[in-house]
FIKOL-98366 format. One record per atom (N, C-alpha, C): x, y, z. Coordinates in steps of 0.001 Angstrom, whole numbers, plus 500000, padded with zeros to 6 digits. Layout:
residues N
        u        v        w
        X        Y        Z
...
This chain:
residues 311
        u        v        w
   083818   568526   724361
   083113   569541   724945
   081580   569603   724366
   081075   570003   725659
   079717   570024   725260
   079548   570948   723999
   078488   570513   722738
   078323   571430   721522
   077192   572405   721795
   077526   573592   722562
   076520   574511   722751
   076906   575845   722280
   075939   576803   721860
   074485   576612   721681
   074018   576036   720559
   072872   575396   720501
   072370   574725   719255
   070993   575340   718976
   070505   575237   717808
   069080   575693   717494
   068411   574589   716753
   067052   574412   716743
   066411   573345   715982
   066694   573518   714479
   066846   572393   713780
   067214   572483   712379
   065951   572871   711622
   066113   573304   710444
   065036   573606   709421
   065443   573062   708055
   064470   572801   707186
   064736   572304   705919
   065685   573217   705154
   066717   572643   704585
   067737   573292   703905
   067245   574008   702662
   066239   573344   702022
   065789   573789   700747
   064160   573817   700825
   063547   574609   699859
   062181   574779   699901
   061416   573477   699686
   060058   573489   700059
   059226   572203   699861
   059274   571799   698447
   059248   570624   698137
   059086   570158   696801
   060262   569883   695982
   061474   570235   696635
   062829   570081   695912
   063221   568573   695896
   063578   568130   694774
   064042   566710   694746
   065519   566663   695146
   065948   565728   695991
   067300   565533   696405
   067928   564591   695432
   069121   564885   695050
   069753   564037   694044
   069830   562497   694359
   069925   562188   695738
   070049   560770   696070
   068659   560024   696021
   067571   560701   695769
   066322   560008   695589
   065472   559888   696809
   065923   560418   697951
   065143   560280   699196
   063731   560922   698876
   062617   560313   699453
   061325   560760   699396
   060978   561486   700642
   061195   562773   700817
   060944   563440   701991
   059544   563335   702654
   058481   563473   701681
   057081   563393   702209
   056833   562143   702955
   057625   560994   702659
   057285   559737   703236
   058067   559590   704698
   058996   560465   704860
   059835   560409   706069
   059201   561096   707198
   059496   560670   708398
   058964   561380   709639
   060082   562071   710318
   060064   563418   710596
   061140   564022   711209
   060969   563966   712692
   061860   563139   713411
   061802   562901   714885
   062556   563991   715654
   063152   564976   714966
   063899   566035   715583
   065268   565969   715206
   065895   567002   714908
   067391   567175   714394
   067759   568518   714919
   069223   568511   714992
   069902   569826   715434
   071018   570066   714473
   071355   571298   714324
   072528   571703   713503
   073283   572758   714246
   074512   572592   714277
   075522   573548   714829
   075439   574757   714005
   075309   575996   714647
   075311   577180   713884
   076593   577442   713312
   076628   578160   712158
   077801   578475   711434
   078649   579363   712229
   078044   580309   713042
   078799   581323   713708
   079336   580830   715206
   078880   579682   715564
   079265   579285   716951
   080430   578316   716974
   081433   578884   717580
   082592   578180   717674
   082903   577616   719113
   084104   577540   719496
   084315   577099   720915
   084167   578147   721919
   083597   577885   723084
   083399   578962   724079
   084702   579431   724560
   085776   578487   724509
   087102   578933   724996
   088086   577926   724478
   089241   578347   723997
   090231   577317   723557
   090790   576458   724657
   090098   575586   725265
   090619   574823   726259
   090542   573379   725970
   091377   572602   726759
   091368   571205   726736
   091354   570486   728086
   090571   569568   728152
   090348   568849   729448
   090935   567467   729424
   091806   567121   730447
   092460   565872   730495
   092092   565143   731656
   091503   564003   731573
   091062   563246   732764
   092178   562457   733311
   092297   562687   734684
   093463   561984   735409
   093139   560867   736078
   091983   560846   736877
   091593   559688   737601
   090071   559699   738054
   089509   558573   738063
   088089   558411   738594
   088121   557336   739520
   087565   557567   740923
   087438   556531   741854
   085872   556471   742247
   085419   555389   742461
   084053   555208   743071
   084238   554400   744261
   083890   554986   745457
   084139   554320   746804
   082820   554281   747636
   082649   553111   748378
   081645   552996   749200
   082114   552742   750645
   081808   553517   751593
   082407   553444   752890
   081456   553834   753859
   081689   553150   755147
   081002   553549   756348
   081310   554949   756813
   082605   555257   756695
   083079   556683   757080
   084181   556893   756120
   084462   558099   755833
   085566   558490   754857
   086161   559875   755306
   087370   559785   755803
   087960   560974   756324
   089355   561020   755673
   089714   562220   754965
   091058   562368   754379
   091515   563722   754973
   092764   563740   755430
   093385   565069   756021
   093300   566182   754834
   093447   567438   755349
   093476   568515   754363
   094564   568411   753389
   094388   568735   752099
   095342   568703   751038
   095023   569732   750044
   095948   570190   749288
   095719   571197   748279
   095770   570482   746813
   094818   571216   746010
   094717   570624   744615
   095272   571557   743648
   095987   571119   742580
   096496   571844   741586
   095563   571775   740346
   094688   570821   740361
   093771   570633   739291
   092317   570572   739821
   091389   570081   739114
   089966   569948   739524
   089672   568541   740097
   088950   568573   741210
   088379   567360   741694
   086767   567594   741863
   086012   566651   741375
   084535   566828   741553
   084103   565526   742400
   083657   565798   743558
   083118   564793   744381
   081621   564703   744192
   081246   563463   743748
   079796   563299   743325
   079101   562166   744146
   078124   562619   744998
   077471   561649   745961
   076421   560788   745138
   076615   559498   745177
   075741   558502   744577
   074760   557951   745566
   075124   557745   746700
   074195   557279   747790
   074771   558002   749018
   073807   558307   749998
   074211   558925   751242
   074508   560379   751022
   075358   560884   752024
   075617   562317   752020
   077156   562459   752073
   077616   563252   751075
   079187   563506   751087
   079414   564855   751800
   080377   564781   752658
   080652   566008   753520
   082174   566254   753473
   082492   567452   753455
   083941   567886   753317
   084156   569356   753958
   085424   569775   753992
   085707   571143   754234
   086559   571600   752939
   086152   572712   752372
   086864   573386   751347
   087127   574806   751778
   088381   575123   751716
   088828   576455   752172
   088324   576744   753579
   088357   575811   754505
   087935   575978   755825
   086390   576255   755979
   085682   575891   754941
   084158   575981   754958
   083533   574621   754865
   082567   574241   755735
   081929   572989   755663
   080990   572967   754666
   081074   571756   753847
   079998   571671   752766
   079471   570178   752796
   078195   569993   752508
   077649   568655   752401
   076587   568576   751407
   076468   567500   750698
   075534   567306   749586
   074964   566014   749763
   073656   565779   749606
   073101   564489   749665
   072890   563941   748274
   072957   562764   748085
   072859   562243   746616
   071517   562524   746090
   071493   562932   744724
   072634   563115   743875
   073087   564501   743904
   074302   564764   744500
   074805   566123   744551
   076206   566110   744363
   076892   567150   744247
   078311   567226   743865
   078979   568453   744485
   080164   568424   744877
   081124   569463   745285
   082234   569627   744230
   082537   570758   743920
   083530   571032   742992
   084660   571688   743785
   085990   571075   743633
   087138   571621   744309
   087960   572181   743235
   088321   573429   743447
   089088   574169   742407
   090605   574166   742548
   091313   574404   741489
   092778   574410   741732
   093252   575473   742749
   094049   575009   743639
   094448   575988   744727
   093724   575882   746029
   092485   575074   746057
   091626   575013   747146
   092256   574048   748059
   092053   574206   749251
   092496   573172   750386
   091102   572465   750657
   091262   571090   750666
   090094   570204   750670
   090462   569133   751722
   089377   568881   752496
   089426   567788   753519
   088036   567021   753574
   088199   565679   753270
   087004   564730   753339
   086526   564622   754865
   085286   564670   755081
   084774   564445   756425
   083394   563752   756426
   083346   562623   755793
   082068   561746   755809
   082001   560868   756932
   081051   561182   757867
   080979   560472   759171
   079894   559315   758907
   079206   559207   757880
   078114   558223   757711
   078462   557501   756475
   077681   556450   756240
   077783   555567   755115
   077554   556409   753852
   078471   556238   752860
   078417   557135   751577
   078981   556250   750426
   078371   556397   749329
   078886   555992   748065
   079110   557226   747199
   080375   557387   746793
   080576   558717   745993
   081708   558371   744903
   081732   559310   743885
   082689   559195   742939
   083602   560420   742932
   084830   560231   742825
   085791   561538   742756
   086371   561515   741352
   086149   562549   740618
   086843   562731   739227
   087763   563874   739257
   089046   563429   738947
   090179   564453   738917
   090422   564730   737371
   090529   566014   737088
   090887   566420   735676
   091574   567679   735619
   092567   567960   734578
   093032   569210   734330
   092380   569935   733268
   092413   571185   733280
   091941   572122   732217
   093097   572907   731731
   093407   572768   730406
   094621   573402   729938
   094219   574269   728779
   095098   575344   728502
   096304   575649   729153
   096099   576481   730465
   096853   576105   731514
   096763   576890   732751
   097924   577893   732907
   098032   578453   734031
   099039   579507   734098
   100416   578846   734103
   100529   577604   734556
   101764   576934   734446
   101389   575500   733994
   102413   574578   733641
   102077   573330   733170
   101540   572427   734256
   101721   572932   735528
   101385   572037   736689
   100116   572612   737286
   099460   573522   736705
   098227   574160   737337
   097131   574405   736350
   095943   573959   736645
   094844   574144   735680
   094375   575602   735471
   093690   575771   734381
   093079   577100   734067
   091928   577342   735079
   091770   578574   735543
   090687   578800   736354
   089446   579180   735601
   088417   578254   735682
   087224   578508   734942
   086162   579011   735838
   086507   579144   737126
   085505   579766   738043
   086151   581068   738485
   085229   582025   738915
   085705   583355   739357
   086483   583147   740754
   087586   583874   740809
   088254   583768   742077
   087561   584232   743413
   086675   585091   743155
   085679   585568   744323
   084528   584740   744406
   084297   583651   743686
   083059   582919   743794
   083054   582249   745162
   081871   582330   745889
   081856   581757   747240
   081957   580251   747197
   082643   579611   748119
   082858   578242   748126
   081487   577421   748010
   080333   577990   748736
   079236   577361   748786
   078488   577301   747336
   078835   578161   746495
   078229   578131   745110
   078723   577023   744338
   079727   576233   744757
   080301   575164   744081
   079801   573827   744614
   078715   573928   745539
   078065   572719   746060
   076796   572669   745201
   076665   571594   744437
   075557   571350   743580
   074582   570390   744177
   073341   570654   744350
   072444   569831   745179
   071552   568912   744323
   071455   569134   742997
   070618   568334   742177
   071473   568052   740916
   072122   566927   740993
   073194   566651   739962
   073053   565315   739372
   071880   564884   739075
   071707   563476   738438
   072466   563307   737296
   072617   564319   736380
   073483   564121   735122
   074829   563936   735535
   075321   564404   736571
   076737   564333   736857
   076982   562920   737453
   076027   562233   738173
   076107   561043   738581
   076174   560015   737359
   075417   560310   736408
   075416   559435   735184
   076776   559524   734432
   077287   560718   734400
   078516   560866   733645
   079715   560101   734532
   079612   560230   735923
   080658   559560   736707
   080538   558021   736561
   079348   557582   736315
   079236   556098   736118
   079772   555711   734780
   079588   556547   733735
   080092   556317   732476
   081726   556338   732580
   082124   557314   733192
   083597   557441   733316
   084214   556218   734008
   083565   555815   735073
   084087   554659   735818
   084194   553332   734981
   083198   553278   734155
   083115   552026   733209
   084169   551989   732285
   084721   553203   731892
   085731   553195   730839
   087011   552685   731383
   087333   552735   732676
   088694   552271   733273
   088791   550774   733136
   087816   550043   732772
   087980   548663   732554
   088293   548311   731212
   088260   549352   730303
   088613   548996   728958
   090059   549310   728616
   090559   548427   727706
   091954   548682   727244
   091972   548782   725797
   091930   549894   725169
   092030   549904   723689
   092723   551366   723390
   093280   551603   722227
   093919   552845   721982
   093159   554110   721953
   091888   554026   722041
   090959   555223   721986
   090423   555594   723353
   090593   554846   724375
   089939   555020   725592
   090312   556348   726307
   091529   556817   726193
   091955   557964   726772
   091276   559148   726190
   091043   559200   724836
   090346   560296   724308
   088911   560348   724733
   088312   559147   724864
   086801   559031   725405
   086870   559618   726798
   087759   559221   727637
   087739   559685   729122
   087933   561150   729157
   088857   561741   728289
   088998   563161   728283
   087700   563770   727778
   086941   563251   726770
   085697   563883   726369
   084593   563873   727410
   084670   562727   728123
   083516   562619   729278
   083866   563655   730383
   085191   563752   730673
   085639   564779   731711
   085241   566168   731241
   085471   566491   729888
   085133   567827   729412
   083577   568006   729392
   082777   567007   729143
   081303   567161   729241
   080949   567268   730604
   081657   566711   731644
   081461   566935   732992
   081597   568354   733341
   082705   568945   732906
   082951   570339   733190
   081962   571307   732645
   081491   571038   731490
   080569   571983   730765
   079118   571758   731500
   078864   570590   731868
   077527   570416   732614
   077590   571086   734061
   078795   571037   734624
   078955   571724   735841
   078699   573372   735689
   079349   573833   734659
   079193   575247   734449
   077746   575583   734109
   076978   574663   733464
   075560   574873   733359
   074690   574807   734506
   075196   574267   735675
   074453   574028   736834
   074796   575176   737881
   075997   575724   737913
   076293   576744   738915
   075780   578077   738486
   075622   579087   739345
   075262   580398   739005
   076238   580949   738130
   075676   581822   737079
   076606   582387   736113
   077668   583298   736781
   077383   583869   737926
   078372   584715   738579
   079485   583983   739000
   079426   582585   739119
   080458   581753   739675
   081547   581640   738549
   081083   581797   737220
   082027   581455   736179
   083028   582587   736029
   084200   582159   735670
   085265   583294   735462
   084851   584371   734466
   085064   585539   734742
   084597   586637   733949
   084858   586434   732426
   086188   586225   732018
   086478   586005   730657
   085690   585018   729973
   085457   583843   730616
   084629   582723   730060
   083160   583092   730010
   082731   583854   731095
   081343   584282   731047
   081033   585187   729936
   082048   586063   729717
   081768   587088   728540
   081680   586418   727262
   082589   585282   726975
   082780   584600   725776
   081400   583806   725679
   080840   583156   726703
   079671   582444   726586
   078436   583370   726321
   078438   584606   726827
   077461   585583   726515
   077564   585958   724935
   078617   586027   724481
   078832   586203   722979
   078269   585120   722110
   078495   583787   722724
   077958   582694   721991
   076507   582641   721997
   075960   583053   723152
   074484   583067   723211
   073905   584076   722228
   074511   585194   722118
   074003   586248   721033
   074176   585604   719663
   075381   584950   719421
   075535   584453   718105
   074511   583351   717824
   074112   582573   718655
   073129   581566   718454
   071740   582198   718045
   071414   583147   718930
   070067   583846   718761
   070023   584589   717416
   071027   585231   717208
   071104   586195   715927
   071087   585202   714663
   071893   584295   714717
   072041   583457   713510
   070793   582620   713282
   070156   582155   714365
   068887   581479   714291
   067868   582337   713685
   067770   583502   714037
   066748   584537   713432
   066994   584736   712111
   068297   584885   711670
   068672   585131   710151
   068310   583866   709413
   068675   582670   710041
   068349   581459   709171
   066905   581241   708899
   066176   581634   709793
   064554   581508   709558
   064143   582509   708573
   064974   583429   708291
   064294   584655   707510
   065165   585014   706246
   066095   584089   705856
   067046   584450   704824
   066451   584693   703434
   065241   584295   703249
   064508   584594   701955
   063724   585884   702094
   063657   586562   703221
   062899   587806   703428
   063809   589074   703309
   063336   590097   703189
   064118   591306   703119
   064426   591731   704609
   065631   591694   704890
   066120   591825   706298
   066646   593294   706519
   066201   593888   707350
   066657   595275   707694
   067207   595263   709114
   068191   596086   709454
   068885   596145   710633
   067949   596483   711855
   067161   597539   711571
   066285   597944   712748
   065275   596843   713002
   064773   596029   711995
   063838   595039   712114
   064469   593852   712985
   065679   593545   712657
   066388   592484   713386
   066604   592860   714801
   067064   594148   715008
   067153   594528   716424
   065886   594497   717237
   064758   594860   716633
   063561   594805   717271
   063140   593253   717541
   063458   592445   716716
   063070   591029   716844
   063878   590434   718106
   065142   591013   718284
   065924   590554   719351
   065723   591292   720636
   064857   592307   720611
   064533   593054   721755
   065754   594050   722286
   066505   594396   721445
   067634   595300   721702
   067739   596454   720662
   068557   597456   721088
   068551   598679   720215
   069533   598333   718910
   069359   599128   717973
   070190   598872   716745
   071668   599139   717011
   071962   600050   717880
   073388   600183   718233
   073879   599080   719052
   073110   598548   719901
   073673   597408   720779
   073819   596268   719848
   072968   595929   718956
   073105   594825   718008
   074340   595026   717132
   074590   596189   716692
   075703   596368   715968
   076998   596162   716597
   077044   596709   717827
   078314   596556   718732
   078529   595063   719023
   077395   594278   719293
   077528   592903   719539
   078039   592002   718304
   077596   592500   717066
   077872   591852   715860
   079372   592074   715559
   079931   593222   715912
   081358   593508   715692
   082152   592656   716683
   081716   592552   717861
   082419   591824   718985
   082459   590344   718619
   081340   589760   718220
   081245   588387   718079
   081624   587977   716634
   081176   588593   715641
   081394   588136   714368
   082586   588944   713560
   082936   590074   714212
   084060   590914   713593
   083482   591655   712331
   082251   591850   712206
   081813   592654   711090
   080426   593193   711547
   079881   594026   710661
   078563   594682   710822
   077360   593712   710604
   076214   593991   711084
   075102   593052   710854
   074812   592887   709332
   074894   594042   708593
   074502   593762   707170
   075505   592819   706399
   076813   593115   706830
   077774   592150   706236
   077618   590705   706634
   077341   590574   707894
   077149   589146   708312
   075965   588502   707732
   074914   589296   707517
   073741   588729   706739
   074208   588299   705359
   074958   589065   704687
   075418   588814   703249
   076209   587497   703333
   077040   587416   704348
   078042   586230   704563
   077150   584977   704758
   076209   585112   705664
   075383   583897   705881
   074513   583548   704707
   074054   584511   703949
   073341   584105   702706
   074232   583426   701729
   075446   583739   701595
   076434   583105   700775
   076875   581725   701202
   076832   581494   702503
   077069   580103   702950
   075860   579258   702616
   074823   579796   702808
   073600   578951   702525
   073499   578778   700926
   073946   579745   700218
   073771   579634   698731
   074764   578469   698336
   075901   578454   698899
   077023   577351   698500
   076451   576014   698822
   075798   575922   700110
   075192   574619   700467
   074008   574194   699464
   073378   575054   699098
   072271   574761   698147
   072819   574334   696765
   073791   575013   696393
   074402   574710   695028
   075077   573256   695082
   075726   572962   696200
   076520   571690   696230
   075639   570499   696704
   074651   570708   697472
   073823   569607   698067
   072506   569340   697320
   072030   570337   696331
   070690   570030   695753
   070962   570236   694196
   069849   570014   693443
   069891   570227   691972
   069022   571517   691627
   068826   572438   692605
   068050   573692   692314
   068755   574495   691220
   067942   575094   690351
   068508   575964   689468
   069138   577285   690190
   069992   577888   689514
   070649   579172   690129
   069587   580186   690237
   068584   580202   689380
   067594   581234   689515
   066698   580939   690745
   066371   579663   691036
   065528   579396   692258
   066274   579573   693435
   067611   579313   693536
   068331   579610   694657
   068478   581069   694934
   068528   581953   693888
   068506   583485   693982
   067158   583837   694589
   066123   583291   694042
   064766   583738   694509
   064562   583184   695970
   065129   582034   696288
   064834   581530   697637
   065615   582548   698642
   066797   582958   698355
   067582   583727   699204
   067210   585233   699110
   066179   585603   698296
   065744   586971   698496
   066387   587945   697485
   067172   587482   696554
   067850   588309   695554
   066780   588761   694473
   066960   589985   694056
   066027   590595   692918
   066045   589693   691625
   067247   589207   691205
   067355   588307   690063
   068724   587566   690225
   068832   586497   689332
   069922   585663   689397
   071289   586308   688932
   071200   587374   688139
   072360   588108   687787
   073133   588747   688993
   072269   589468   689809
   072815   590121   690936
   073363   589029   691960
   072647   587999   692084
   073038   586796   692894
   074426   586373   692519
   074541   586060   691157
   075701   585466   690593
   076937   586432   690816
   076613   587716   690657
   077783   588679   690775
   078262   588659   692316
   077327   588672   693230
   077686   588642   694663
   078347   587321   695027
   077873   586165   694566
   078427   584924   694799
   079852   584765   694333
   080163   585280   693119
   081447   585289   692641
   082416   586171   693434
   081974   587350   693857
   082758   588146   694621
   083156   587501   695926
   082317   586804   696538
   082542   586255   697883
   083308   584915   697786
   082874   583961   696868
   083523   582777   696702
   084650   582605   695581
   084741   583531   694758
   085734   583568   693839
   085403   582671   692485
   084198   582177   692479
   083818   581353   691292
   082256   581590   691121
   081846   581501   689791
   080415   581768   689556
   079674   580570   689977
   078343   580770   690381
   077456   579744   690890
   077473   578463   689896
   077336   578918   688578
   077223   577681   687626
   078429   576799   687562
   079510   577434   687995
   080808   576588   688100
   081050   575983   689278
   080352   576357   690327
   080593   575764   691654
   080323   574272   691681
   079300   573887   690854
   078950   572528   690802
   080000   571758   690007
   080647   572350   689228
   081621   571645   688348
   083017   571581   689034
   083167   572244   690218
   084383   572370   690828
   084452   571324   692029
   085353   570216   691922
   085322   569332   693053
   085874   569862   694205
   085473   569464   695369
   085977   569993   696612
   087325   569436   696918
   088179   570298   697440
   089637   569885   697872
   089598   568691   698768
């Protein structure tokens, strides 16, 4: 699955810190890097299994009406792909795509030359072992699942097609991962109202988690107050507190403290900074207060953290 949301990386330690492995940072050129946020987990506990990929080139292509128990994505590579979905006519010119949902009745009606890929995959766990999870809203208009600018889906379909020529013990996992990427890219291309409400809510929470954590990460060494954080996010203090409880399971102040301690542990393990300098960097009044908080959270004093091998 796609790894979203992400934020631009920032230096883990202050300027001028020597890294134990001897890298000379001033001589390096940062070409851009990304770090997954500590708070950002999976948007939904789902798994995608790729069933089949076909790439076909035909003068005409007509298939009688049939019902799907899983997902089928028809991706136009050249020409125009036309079909009926739930008795509604849809057509997309290359590069375009039509998403057929579980339970939809689908009929191919391509009357002109067309090259297209069809990707079939299941999303689990579904309501039954033989039916995929609904990631689209039941009331979403059929037309909203016709995507008219889908170059990225064409590229994914071509990558998926190439995998079927390989024979190795890892290929099924790669095919599933590519099908999962296809699903997340589709969700990013359709209107948000098309997404199933439960998934849309979870994605909204993840968006807040990314924005809030990015703001904190940029200001961990500053004095952070709840009203100031809410103002920076453009929301009320009450709304921010409610979102923090819903997303992180705790208050803003407690989440700030938790994030600081995660950063403190990373600095202790990954650098040779003194405990005092780490305490200063993270905005603590003195190293004694820092050590007390660190031991309460991690169960070991900062000075002993470096002496304790990881399990």
